Every structure is written in structure tokens, then in C-alpha cells.
N, C-alpha and C positions, 0 to 999 in steps of 0.2 A: 465470498469476497475475493477480490483480486489481491495479490500479495503486496503490491506497493500502495494499495489504496489508502492505508492509514499513515503513510509516510508523507508528512506535509513538507517535503523538500524534494527537489529534483536532483539531477546530476550536479547542478551547481549549488546545491544546498549547503548549509554550514554546520549542521548538527548531525553527526553520524548516528544512524538509527539502528536499534535492535528491534526487529519486528518479530513478535511472538504469536504463533497460532497455537494456543494451548489445547484446542480440541476441534474436531470436525463436527461436533454436535451443533445443530442449528434448528430453529423453529421453522425454517423455510428450506426449500430445495430449488434454489434459483437456477434459471437456465444458463446464466453466464458465470456460475461459480467455478473457479479454477481448481478448488480443492474437492469438488464433488461432495460438499458438506450437506447434511440433512438431518431430519428428525430421528433416523434410525442408526446414526453413527454412534459408536460406543468408544469409551476410553478418553482419558485426558492426561496431560503431562502433570506429574506430581509436583506439588508446590515446592518440595524440598530441592528438586532438581533445578527448578526455575530460580529459586532463591540464590543458589550457587552461580547459576548462569548470569543473573543480574550483577552480582558482585564482580565476577570476572569481566563481564562486558564493560562495566564502568572503568575498571583498571586498564582495559584495552583502548579506552577513549570514546566509547559510545555514550552519548549524552541524551538520547531520546528513546523512550520505550513506546512502541506502537503495538497495540494489542488488536488482533483481528481474529478471524476464525474460519469456519464456524461463526456462531454468534457468541461474542465474549461474555455477554450477560448470563449465559448458561454455564460458564466456568466457575466452579464453586470457590476457587481461591483468588478470584479477580481482585477483591479488595486487598488481600495480602500482597499480590503482585504489584499493584499500583502504589500502595503505601511504602513498600520496600524501595521501589524506584524513586519515589519522592524523597525518601530519607537519604538516598544516595545523591540527590540533587539533579535527577533526570527529569526532563520534560515528559509528560505522560499523555498519550492520545489513545482513544478507543474508537474503533470503527464498528458501527452497529446498523442493523436494518431498521431500528427504531421501534419495532412493534412491542418490545418488552420494557420500554422506558416508562414504567409507571412511577408515581411519586415514591412508593415504597421501595422500588428497586433503586432509585436514584439516591435515596437518603444516605446509605452507607458509602456510595461511590463518589458523591459530589466533592468531598474534601480532598480527594486524591487525584482527580483527573483534570488536567489543564484544558483539554479540548476533546470534543466528541465529533467524529465524522459520521454523518448520517447519509446513507445511500438513497438518493433520489434519481431515478433513471427515466425521467421524462414526464409526460402528461399522465394522468391517472390510469388510463387504459394501457399505455405502454409500460408503465411501471409495474402494474399488476400482472401483465403478460410475462415480463422477465422474472418476476417473483413467483410466478405460477400460483398466485392466490388472489382471488377477487377481494377487493377491499383493503389490500395491503397499503396502497397509497394513503387512503383516508386515515387508516390506523396510525401510520407513521407521522403524518402531519398533525394529527390530534395530539400526539405525545410531545410535540415540540414545545407546547405550553408548559409541560413538566420540566423540561430543560431550562426554560426561561425562569420558572419559579424557583428552581434550585440554584440559579446563578451560574450554570455551567455553559461556558462558551461553546458554540457548535458551528459547523459548516456542513455543506453538502458535498457528496461525491457523485459525479455523473459519469456513467460508463458510456464512452463514445463508441459507436459502431459505424459501419459503413452507411447506415441508413437513417440516423437520428440527429444529425446536426441541427435540423430545424427545431428540435425540442430544447436546445440549450437555452434559448431566450426565455422559454417558460420557466425553466429551472432557476435561472438567475433572478427573474422577477419574483419567483416564489421565495427565494433566499432573502431578497430585499424586504419583502412583506413580512417574513417570519423572524427577522432579526439574525439570520445566519451571517457569520463573519466573513465567509469566503466560499467559493465554489471551486472544487478541484475536478478537472476533466481528465479522466483516466481512460486510455485506449483499451478496448477489449483485448484480453489475452486469450488466445486459443489453447486452452489447457483444461484438463479435467472435464467437467460436464459440458462446458462451452464448446469443446472440440467436437462433440456429437450433436449438440442442439443448435449451434450457431456457426457452422463451418465456413460460411462465406461472408461473415459479418465483421471481420477484422478491418478497421479503417486503414485506407491507403494513404500515401503521402499527400494527395490532394485534399482528402478529408481532414487530415491533421492541420494543414495550412488553413483551411476554412475555419476550423475550430480556433486556431490562434487568432485569426482576424476577428471572429465573433467575440472571443474573449476580451480582446482589446476594446472593441466597440461597446459591449455590454458593461464592462467594468467602468468605463468612462461615463456612460449614460446613467447607470444605476448606483454607482458608488460602492459596488461589491467587488472586491478583488476576485478575478477569475484566473486560475492557474491551469494551464494545459501541460500534461506530461509529454511534451514533444519538443524537439529542437529543429530549427531550420538549418539548412546547410550553412548559412551565414553565421548562425550561432555556434555551430560546431567549430567553425574556423576561429571564432572569437574566443570560445571557452575550451579550447583544446586541453589546457592545463587542468581543467576541472573534470574531464572525463578520461583522460589518458594520464595515469599516474607517473610521477618521476621514478626513475630507477636509481638504485636497487630498491626492491620491495622489502622493507625491514619491519613494517608494522601492518597489522591487518586492516586498519582503517584507511591506509593508503589506497588499497585496491578494492576494499569492500565497505564503502560508506553506508551501505545497507547490508545488514546481516540478518538472514531469515532463519528462525527456528520453527521447523514444521511440527505438526501435531504428533508425529512419531518420534520426535527428538532429534531428527537429522538437521544439521546446520548447513545452510547454503550461503555462499557469498553473492551479493548483488540482487539476485532474483531466483525464484523457484525454477525457472526455465534453464538456468545454467546446466551444462552437462553434469550428470551425477558423478562423473569421474573427478570433478572438482569440489565435491562436498568436503567439509571439514571433518565430518564424522558424526557420531551420535552422542547426545548427552547422556544416554543410558550407559555408554561405554567409558566415558571420561568427562572431566570438567572442561568447560570452554577454554580456559587458559591453556591447558595442555593440548587440546585439539588445535588451537591456533598456532602454538609453537611448533608442533609437528608438521602442520600444513605448510608453514613458511619454510621450515627446514627442508622440506621435500620440493621446494621451488614451485609450489602450486601457485603462489602469488605471482611469480614471474610468468607462468603459463597463462594466467588470466590477464595479466598486463599485456602479453603478446596479442591476445584476442582483442583487447581494447584498442591497441595501436592499429591492428589490422582493420578493425571496424571503422575507426576514425578515417584512416587513409582511403578506404573504399567509399565510404559515404560522402566524404568531403569532395570527392572527385565525381560524384554521381549527380548530374544535373537533372536526371529523370525522376529523382525522389526529392521533392522540395522540402519535406519534413519527415522526421522519423521519431519513433519511440526508442530511445537509446538502449534501454535494458533488453528489450526483445532482440534488437539487432546484435548486441554483444552475445546474447545467449545462442543465437543462430550460428555463431562462428566459434563455438566451443565444442 
């Protein structure tokens, strides 16, 4: 899974997101997986550490828990994680490849998850090729009936590459037919396994604009909201206050509306691709509250804000790039 895949808000979103990758264990080894997750990966974040992390994150202003992976359904304490978040009043989302969503698996999860994001990456052959497993598409679509029976709202995540914009209509039509509430279009991130298997597949600005136009057309035609994780230059100008934080940086959520907890316990602001020199630290070493306080005291928030401001200035003046994926652009400047 990509890191922001389960965050159902973009740079202009309103709910600060704690995104947790509790394990790299997965039943698949997808070609575009940024974490290089797979069936042979071992280890998971202890529930006790994540319980403390959730409590601290809520105090810091994070109001959505997004669980990704690896495959979250393989995390043994997933129900504990979701139920604790719900008890705190957080919105809960889970990103899954959908192959393990049996009725038995959903029964304990259904009361605690607000929304499930199911990865659908094109037509059956395209999907199976990215998933590196024949029949993956059919298995996932078959399990959507279990989500409907359990009363769990769900949507699709479609990974946009430089080559598959023509598949978006198929995915949105499938969403409409299957009762999906929305489709999120997420640009391919060249990290982890994707860096080796899909080196030339990252969508450029023209492809991102094409996705934005298709999203608008298909959403109007089919009645399924389609969100593209991209901003045009015009949107950058209009929403500057949403992507460039006000100074001084006194709270973590000012500069990191998305906070990523990786499978090894490392906490990263905004996205996994931010320079490792800007990490908050590890949950194995200290609680999130303390890591956040130390990070801010060291002016790391100001440093990241500088990168956001520099990114905005450069992109808003660049007419050669009609649309961008904001998080990747900021990461490239850290």
C-alpha cells in the first residue's frame, strides 16, 4: 500500500490523520508497494505501544486513524486498535487489498471501522499484474458482497501511473455497480518495491491533469465522488493557507496534518518520503507526546515549514507542471 492511500483527505482536508502501518506482513507482494511488504515479512508493532500512541495523538489534535500496511487484516490487534480509536472519538479507516475480507473476518471488525478503502488498480488483467497474483481482482470483487452484508461503508483506491488513466472509467463504473461510496485516485509513489519494478511509471503533471478532468466527468456522470490526490497550479494559489502553515509552528498538526507511524515504530511527518533527518523518532524509544515536544523544540517544524514554503513558491511559478502531488513535491525538497 502507499502511505497516504488510506487518508481520505488531501492537503485541504479537515481531519488531521494518524496513519499507522502496524506490520509489513501481507498476503501479496504487489509491484507498486512502497513498503516492500509481503508474505515473508516478520514482526509487528506491539499493541501496548500503539495504545499509548493513539492516546497521545488524540491529545495532539489527530482525529482520524488510518490503518494500512502490509495487510491490516493480518495484524492480530487490529480490533483493539480500532476500538480504542473509536472510544477516543476518532474516525477509523482501513486500507485493504480485499482478499481476506471473509464474513468471519469482518464480524469482529464491522462495529469499529467507519470506512474501508479497497485497492482496485484497473481492469482484471491490470489489477492482477500489479498484485502479482492471477485471480486477485475476482477475489477482491467477490468479497465486496461481504462488506455490504456487514453494513461497512467502502470505497476504492486506484493507483495512477503514467500508463493507466484509460482504466479509471472502468474503476469508477465498477464502484457505481458495487455500491462503493467514492473512488480515490492516488499517484504512484516511487519508493520501496515500486522503485525497482515500476521505475518509469510515476505520473507526470499532464497525466495528473488528465486524471482531474476524468474525475470530474465521471463523478458527474456516475454519481460517485472521485478524489484525485493532486493540485493544479491554480489550486495551489487558491489554497496556499492549507499547504503552507502559519508561523510560528507551535503545534504538530500545523505542519503535519498527516502523521505516519511506520512498521518499525518510526514516526514521520506528512509522508514516508520526507527526509529521515526530519523524523520525530521511534515509539520504541519514547511516547509520541514526548517525541512531538522534542521535535518542535528543535525547530524541526520550522524546517519542514521552510520546505513547504519553498515548494509552494517554486510550483506556483512553474507553468510547465500543470498539476502536482503535493506531498511528493515537499519530500523532494527536504
